[in-house]
Every structure is written in structure tokens, then in C-alpha cells.
C-alpha positions in Angstrom: 0.0 0.0 0.0 1.1 3.6 -0.5 0.3 6.0 2.3 0.9 9.7 1.7 3.5 8.9 -0.9 5.3 6.2 1.1 5.3 2.6 0.0 4.5 0.4 3.0 5.2 -3.3 2.2 2.6 -5.9 3.2 3.2 -7.3 6.7 5.2 -4.2 7.8 5.2 -3.4 11.5 4.2 0.2 12.1 4.6 2.4 15.2 1.7 4.8 15.1 2.2 8.1 16.8 -1.3 8.8 18.2 -0.2 12.3 19.4 0.1 13.4 15.7 -3.7 13.2 15.5 -3.9 16.0 18.0 -2.4 18.5 15.6 -4.4 17.5 12.6 -5.5 20.8 11.1 -8.4 19.1 9.4 -9.8 18.3 12.8 -8.6 21.2 15.0 -8.5 24.8 13.9 -5.1 26.2 14.7 -4.0 23.0 16.4 -0.7 24.4 17.7 -2.3 27.4 19.5 -3.3 27.2 23.1 -7.0 27.9 23.2 -8.5 27.4 26.6 -12.0 27.8 25.3 -11.5 25.4 22.4 -14.7 23.6 21.4 -14.6 19.8 21.5 -11.6 19.9 23.9 -12.0 16.2 24.7 -11.7 15.0 21.1 -7.9 14.8 21.3 -6.1 11.6 22.2 -3.9 12.8 25.0 -5.8 10.6 27.5 -6.6 7.8 25.0 -10.2 6.8 24.1 -12.6 4.0 24.8 -12.3 1.4 27.5 -8.7 2.2 28.1 -9.1 5.9 28.5 -7.3 7.6 31.4 -9.4 7.5 34.6 -7.7 10.7 35.8 -8.4 12.7 32.7 -11.2 14.9 34.2 -9.1 15.8 37.3 -6.1 16.6 35.0 -8.3 18.9 32.8 -9.5 20.7 36.0 -5.9 21.0 37.3 -4.8 22.4 34.0 -7.6 25.0 33.9 -6.9 26.1 37.4 -3.1 26.4 36.7 -3.7 28.5 33.6 -6.1 30.7 35.4 -3.6 31.3 38.2 -0.8 32.0 35.7 -3.0 34.4 33.7 -4.0 36.2 36.9 -0.4 36.4 38.2 1.2 37.7 35.0 0.1 40.5 32.7 2.3 39.1 29.9 3.8 35.7 29.2 6.0 35.3 26.1 8.7 33.0 24.8 12.2 34.2 25.8 15.1 33.9 23.4 17.0 30.7 23.4 14.2 28.1 23.1 15.0 25.3 20.7 11.7 23.4 21.5 13.7 20.1 21.4 11.3 17.3 22.3 12.3 14.6 24.8 12.2 11.0 23.5 9.9 8.2 24.6 6.2 8.0 25.1 5.8 11.2 27.1 5.4 14.4 25.1 7.2 17.5 26.2 10.2 19.6 25.7 13.4 19.6 27.7 13.1 23.2 28.8 10.9 26.3 28.2 12.3 29.8 28.6 9.7 32.4 29.3 9.5 36.2 29.8 7.0 36.9 32.6 5.6 40.3 33.4 3.9 40.3 36.8 0.5 41.7 37.2 0.6 45.0 39.2 -0.7 44.4 42.7 -2.8 47.1 44.4 
């Protein structure tokens, strides 16, 4: 079979990268942008799907929302600092080795 221009011989073993589905622009508008109000936020595969879905997914989503709200309240501006290479760590966990940020605190009264 030929898949996206690549010949895959019969009987080939494939390692499917499910996370790639989460950045499919046909499914998610601006998939690389952080949008806390994104519609259909649970359609991604970060916590798997079906009978083997992560039992902690709802608490994780809640923790993420609380963390972002706290960050947005604490800082008037968050931006990438120079020096980021966005090099991903290997393995099954997704993430980068380091993230450099410029943080401008919100003025306190």
C-alpha cells in the first residue's frame, strides 16, 4: 500500500504516533495554538479513548484549567524568551526539555 506517498510493504510493522492526530489541522482549527475555550476539547487523544481511557483525565483537565487561570492572573504578559529550541524529549511522554519564558507580573494594588 502507498500511504501519503510512502510505499509500505505488506506485513510491515508500524509504530503509530497517536499524538500526531492531536495536531491535525483538518480536525482542529489552529492545532498548535493554546485555546482554553476550544470547542470539543475532549476529542484529542492525550488521555486515550474508549475502555482504556485515562481514569484521571477529568481531574487533569481541571488542574490544567486552574493552573492556567492562576498564571494568567499572576502575569500580565507571558511570552517566549530567546534561546528556546523546543527540542522534544524522546519516549512515550510528550514534552520539551526546557521552556524559557518572559514573565511580566500583574501589578498588585
